[in-house]
C-alpha positions as CSV (number, residue, x, y, z in Angstrom):
1,M,53.3,-6.5,26.9
2,K,53.0,-5.2,30.8
3,A,51.7,-7.0,33.8
4,V,51.8,-6.8,37.5
5,Q,52.6,-9.8,39.1
6,V,53.1,-10.5,43.2
7,V,56.6,-12.4,43.8
8,K,56.4,-13.6,46.8
9,P,54.1,-12.5,49.6
10,G,55.4,-8.8,49.8
11,E,56.6,-8.2,46.7
12,L,55.1,-6.8,43.7
13,K,56.5,-6.4,40.4
14,L,56.0,-4.4,37.0
15,I,57.1,-7.5,34.0
16,S,57.1,-7.4,30.8
17,V,55.1,-11.1,29.6
18,E,54.5,-12.6,26.3
19,N,51.2,-11.6,24.6
20,P,49.0,-14.5,25.1
21,V,47.2,-16.4,21.4
22,I,43.6,-17.2,21.5
23,N,43.2,-20.8,20.6
24,E,39.6,-23.5,20.4
25,H,39.5,-22.9,23.9
26,N,40.5,-19.4,25.0
27,N,38.8,-18.0,21.9
28,V,38.3,-14.4,22.8
29,L,41.4,-11.9,23.4
30,V,40.4,-9.0,25.7
31,R,42.5,-5.7,26.1
32,M,42.1,-5.1,29.5
33,K,40.6,-1.0,30.4
34,A,40.4,-1.1,34.5
35,A,40.7,-3.7,36.7
36,G,40.3,-3.3,40.6
37,I,42.2,-3.4,43.9
38,C,39.9,-6.5,46.0
39,G,40.9,-7.6,49.7
40,S,41.9,-10.8,48.1
41,D,44.1,-9.4,45.9
42,M,45.7,-7.7,48.9
43,G,45.9,-11.0,50.4
44,I,47.8,-12.6,48.4
45,Y,50.3,-9.3,48.5
46,H,50.5,-9.9,51.8
47,G,50.3,-13.9,52.0
48,T,47.1,-14.3,54.0
49,N,45.1,-15.7,50.9
50,A,45.0,-19.0,51.7
51,A,44.3,-20.3,48.3
52,A,47.0,-18.1,46.2
53,T,49.7,-19.6,44.4
54,Y,53.2,-17.8,43.8
55,P,54.5,-16.1,41.7
56,R,51.1,-14.9,40.0
57,I,49.7,-12.0,37.9
58,I,46.9,-11.3,40.3
59,G,43.6,-9.2,39.5
60,H,39.7,-11.2,39.4
61,E,37.8,-7.6,39.0
62,M,38.8,-7.8,35.2
63,V,36.9,-4.9,32.6
64,G,38.2,-4.6,28.3
65,V,37.6,-4.5,25.5
66,V,37.8,-8.0,22.8
67,E,40.9,-7.1,20.9
68,A,40.0,-10.6,18.5
69,V,38.1,-13.7,18.6
70,G,38.7,-17.2,17.0
71,D,36.2,-18.9,14.2
72,N,34.2,-20.9,17.3
73,T,32.8,-17.8,18.9
74,E,29.2,-17.1,18.4
75,Y,28.5,-13.7,19.9
76,L,31.3,-11.6,20.5
77,K,33.4,-9.6,17.9
78,P,36.1,-7.2,18.3
79,G,35.2,-3.7,19.8
80,D,32.7,-5.3,22.3
81,R,33.3,-4.0,25.8
82,V,32.9,-6.6,28.3
83,I,33.9,-8.1,31.8
84,V,35.3,-11.5,32.5
85,D,34.5,-14.2,35.4
86,Q,37.2,-15.3,37.4
87,V,35.5,-18.5,38.0
88,V,36.7,-21.9,36.2
89,N,34.8,-24.9,37.0
90,C,35.7,-28.4,36.2
91,G,31.7,-29.2,35.3
92,Q,32.0,-33.0,36.6
93,C,32.2,-32.6,40.8
94,Y,29.4,-33.3,43.2
95,A,29.7,-29.3,43.8
96,C,29.6,-28.8,39.7
97,R,26.5,-31.0,39.7
98,K,24.7,-29.4,42.4
99,G,24.5,-26.0,40.4
100,R,27.4,-24.8,43.0
101,G,30.5,-24.9,40.7
102,N,31.7,-21.8,42.8
103,V,32.9,-23.9,44.7
104,C,33.9,-26.3,42.3
105,G,37.1,-29.1,43.7
106,N,39.0,-27.9,40.7
107,L,38.1,-24.6,41.0
108,K,40.5,-22.7,39.4
109,V,40.2,-18.7,40.1
110,R,41.8,-16.1,37.5
111,G,44.4,-14.0,39.7
112,V,44.6,-16.7,42.3
113,H,45.0,-19.7,41.1
114,T,46.0,-19.1,37.3
115,D,46.7,-15.6,35.9
116,G,44.4,-12.4,36.0
117,G,43.6,-9.2,35.2
118,Y,46.7,-7.1,36.1
119,E,47.9,-7.7,32.5
120,E,47.3,-5.4,29.5
121,Y,45.7,-8.5,27.5
122,I,44.2,-12.1,28.4
123,A,42.9,-14.8,26.3
124,V,39.4,-16.4,27.8
125,P,36.8,-18.4,26.9
126,E,33.5,-16.8,25.2
127,H,31.2,-17.9,27.6
128,D,33.4,-16.0,30.5
129,C,32.6,-12.6,29.1
130,Y,29.4,-10.2,29.8
131,L,28.9,-7.5,27.8
132,L,28.9,-4.3,29.0
133,P,25.4,-1.8,29.2
134,D,27.5,1.2,27.5
135,T,25.7,3.3,30.5
136,L,29.0,3.0,32.9
137,S,32.2,3.3,31.9
138,D,35.1,1.1,32.5
139,V,36.4,2.2,35.8
140,E,32.7,2.3,36.9
141,A,32.1,-1.5,35.5
142,V,34.6,-2.7,37.6
143,M,31.7,-3.0,40.2
144,I,30.1,-5.5,38.6
145,E,31.8,-8.4,39.8
146,P,31.6,-7.4,43.6
147,T,28.1,-6.7,43.2
148,T,27.7,-10.5,42.0
149,I,30.3,-11.3,44.8
150,A,27.3,-9.2,47.2
151,I,24.3,-10.9,45.6
152,Q,25.7,-14.6,46.2
153,S,25.9,-14.0,49.4
154,C,22.4,-12.2,49.6
155,S,21.3,-15.7,48.0
156,R,22.9,-17.9,50.0
157,A,21.4,-15.6,53.4
158,E,18.1,-16.5,51.6
159,L,17.6,-12.8,52.6
160,G,14.2,-11.3,52.5
161,E,11.6,-8.4,52.9
162,E,11.0,-10.3,56.8
163,D,14.0,-10.2,58.2
164,T,16.4,-7.5,59.4
165,L,20.1,-7.8,58.3
166,L,23.2,-7.1,59.9
167,I,26.5,-5.7,57.2
168,L,29.8,-5.9,59.0
169,G,31.7,-3.6,57.2
170,C,31.1,-0.4,55.5
171,G,34.0,-0.5,52.4
172,A,34.0,-1.7,49.4
173,L,32.3,-5.0,50.0
174,G,30.2,-3.7,52.5
175,S,28.9,-1.0,50.2
176,S,28.3,-3.8,47.3
177,I,26.0,-5.9,49.7
178,L,23.9,-3.1,51.0
179,K,23.1,-2.2,47.3
180,I,21.9,-5.3,46.8
181,A,20.2,-6.1,50.5
182,R,18.1,-2.7,49.7
183,L,16.3,-4.7,46.7
184,S,14.8,-7.5,49.3
185,G,13.2,-4.5,51.5
186,A,15.2,-6.0,54.9
187,K,15.5,-3.7,57.6
188,I,18.9,-3.2,57.5
189,I,22.0,-2.4,60.0
190,V,25.6,-1.7,59.3
191,A,28.3,-1.2,61.5
192,D,31.7,0.2,60.8
193,V,34.8,2.2,62.9
194,V,34.5,5.1,60.3
195,E,32.0,7.3,61.0
196,E,32.0,8.7,57.1
197,K,31.2,5.2,56.3
198,L,28.3,5.0,58.2
199,Q,27.0,8.1,56.8
200,E,27.4,7.1,53.4
201,A,25.6,3.9,54.2
202,L,22.8,5.8,55.6
203,K,22.8,8.1,52.4
204,N,22.6,4.6,50.5
205,G,19.9,3.2,52.0
206,A,20.5,1.7,55.1
207,D,18.2,2.3,58.4
208,Y,20.1,1.9,61.1
209,A,24.2,2.6,61.3
210,V,26.6,1.4,64.4
211,N,29.9,3.2,65.2
212,I,31.2,0.0,67.0
213,A,34.5,2.2,67.6
214,K,31.6,4.0,70.6
215,E,29.0,1.5,70.6
216,D,28.6,-2.2,71.9
217,V,27.5,-3.7,68.3
218,V,25.9,-6.5,69.9
219,E,23.9,-4.7,72.6
220,R,22.8,-1.9,69.9
221,T,21.1,-4.6,68.0
222,K,19.5,-6.5,70.1
223,E,18.1,-2.7,70.7
224,L,17.2,-2.3,67.0
225,T,15.2,-5.3,67.0
226,D,13.5,-5.7,70.8
227,G,16.0,-8.1,72.1
228,Y,15.8,-10.7,69.7
229,G,18.6,-10.1,67.2
230,V,19.0,-9.7,63.4
231,T,17.9,-12.3,61.4
232,V,20.7,-12.5,59.0
233,S,24.4,-11.5,59.4
234,I,27.1,-10.5,56.5
235,D,30.4,-10.6,58.0
236,A,31.7,-7.7,55.3
237,A,34.9,-7.0,57.6
238,C,36.5,-10.2,57.5
239,V,38.4,-9.8,60.9
240,K,39.7,-12.1,63.8
241,D,36.4,-11.6,65.8
242,S,34.1,-11.1,63.3
243,L,32.6,-14.3,63.1
244,L,31.8,-14.6,67.3
245,T,30.5,-10.5,67.2
246,L,27.8,-12.0,64.6
247,L,26.9,-15.6,66.3
248,K,26.2,-13.1,69.2
249,A,24.6,-10.3,67.6
250,T,22.1,-13.0,65.6
251,G,18.8,-14.2,67.0
252,N,17.7,-17.3,67.0
253,A,16.8,-19.2,63.5
254,G,19.0,-16.6,61.8
255,R,22.0,-16.8,59.2
256,V,25.4,-16.3,59.5
257,I,27.2,-15.4,56.5
258,T,31.1,-15.2,56.6
259,M,33.0,-14.0,53.5
260,G,36.4,-13.9,55.2
261,F,39.5,-15.9,53.9
262,T,41.7,-15.5,56.9
263,V,43.3,-19.0,58.6
264,A,44.0,-17.5,61.6
265,P,42.5,-18.9,64.3
266,T,39.2,-17.5,65.4
267,E,36.9,-17.6,68.5
268,V,33.4,-20.3,68.2
269,N,31.0,-20.4,70.9
270,Q,29.4,-23.6,69.7
271,F,26.7,-23.3,72.8
272,L,25.5,-19.9,70.1
273,I,25.1,-21.6,67.4
274,T,23.3,-24.9,68.7
275,S,21.0,-23.2,70.8
276,K,19.8,-20.6,68.7
277,E,19.7,-23.3,65.8
278,L,21.5,-20.9,63.2
279,D,23.2,-21.4,60.4
280,V,26.4,-20.9,59.7
281,R,26.9,-20.1,56.1
282,G,29.9,-19.3,53.8
283,S,29.8,-17.3,50.4
284,R,32.9,-17.8,48.2
285,L,33.0,-15.8,44.8
286,Q,29.5,-16.2,43.0
287,N,27.8,-18.8,41.2
288,K,26.9,-17.4,37.4
289,K,26.0,-14.1,38.7
290,F,27.2,-11.8,36.6
291,Q,24.2,-11.0,34.1
292,K,22.1,-10.8,37.0
293,A,24.1,-7.5,38.1
294,I,24.0,-6.5,34.9
295,D,20.1,-6.8,34.1
296,L,19.9,-5.4,37.7
297,I,21.3,-2.4,36.2
298,K,19.7,-2.0,32.8
299,E,16.3,-2.1,34.6
300,G,17.3,1.1,36.8
301,K,17.4,-1.1,39.9
302,L,21.1,-0.9,40.3
303,D,23.8,2.3,39.8
304,L,26.9,1.4,40.2
305,S,28.2,5.0,39.9
306,G,30.3,6.8,42.8
307,M,31.9,3.5,44.6
308,V,35.2,3.9,43.0
309,S,37.4,6.5,44.6
310,H,40.3,6.2,43.3
311,T,42.1,5.1,40.3
312,Y,46.0,4.2,39.6
313,P,47.6,3.7,36.2
314,L,48.9,-0.1,35.8
315,E,52.5,0.9,36.1
316,K,52.1,2.7,39.5
317,A,50.7,-0.8,41.1
318,Q,52.6,-0.4,44.0
319,E,51.4,3.0,44.9
320,A,48.2,2.0,44.7
321,F,48.8,-1.3,46.9
322,D,50.6,1.1,49.3
323,F,47.8,3.2,49.1
324,V,45.0,0.9,49.9
325,D,47.1,-0.5,52.9
326,S,47.5,3.2,54.7
327,R,43.8,2.8,55.0
328,D,42.4,6.4,54.2
329,S,39.2,6.8,55.2
330,S,39.0,8.2,52.1
331,I,38.8,5.0,50.1
332,R,36.2,3.1,48.6
333,K,37.2,1.2,45.9
334,V,41.0,1.6,44.3
335,V,41.5,0.4,40.0
336,L,44.0,0.1,38.2
337,T,43.7,1.5,34.4
338,F,45.9,0.4,31.8
339,G,47.0,2.7,28.3
340,Q,45.1,3.3,25.4
């Protein structure tokens, strides 16, 4: 079967590998239909994702159709459309015992530590598969995974209707966070350097938009909050100065949520954290949030249509990655599709 592998940083290849075989543990064979290109996939490609190992078949936003099942499956059958959870945890370590398997001490992530979804077939445990609503196309369903990341970040932030939230970055991640944050009733400020993305965010429910290329985001957020600062900030841009910016923009007793994975040194002002008694919290992956996202879709509270801007066939993965690297302003989410 065909697969896309990052051989080493900067080298991506279309390769041929043997088809996976189901067994007692990986008891469901999924034929891939669509797989998203995430910022972390780009990080693996560029060698800036500290968690990745090489060579690696990447891809963790995985939508497909059940091709075959083992004797010990309980609810799935061939033909079922599913999305696959990328998180594999041990269930025994401290984090797992505390209900936080997304940061398991023995964590394995499909597409990062083990091979992922940029291949025509993948064998996985039934409990890692979630049935998709019929209302979603395969391409649209890819956005469920980024939505789970957004649900996790808002959960870590303990976001509520009394909060004012600053989302730094209006790309695919920021857009997903906005969709979930709107459900909390919080007032929402978005910030980005691309005016088109800001205008789109306003149409999708943001209350205020700050163009960082033209305005000082810290000063502007203080103006919008009567000088107090936001009570919650989430870094969906994940650039070098993101953390310091959010520490400055967040008011006393606020929560700052980091989501970046770079190991490059960044400035941190301890006075800002201590004097305002800020909670700085990481938010990684998602913690069994797929069904929550799917339920929101079924309830009509979450609409994922229109979030994917471009699609490429698997065979043109290099072209797709080059396009993402171009940072074209039209890019929202790029998805790889698989032939019948």
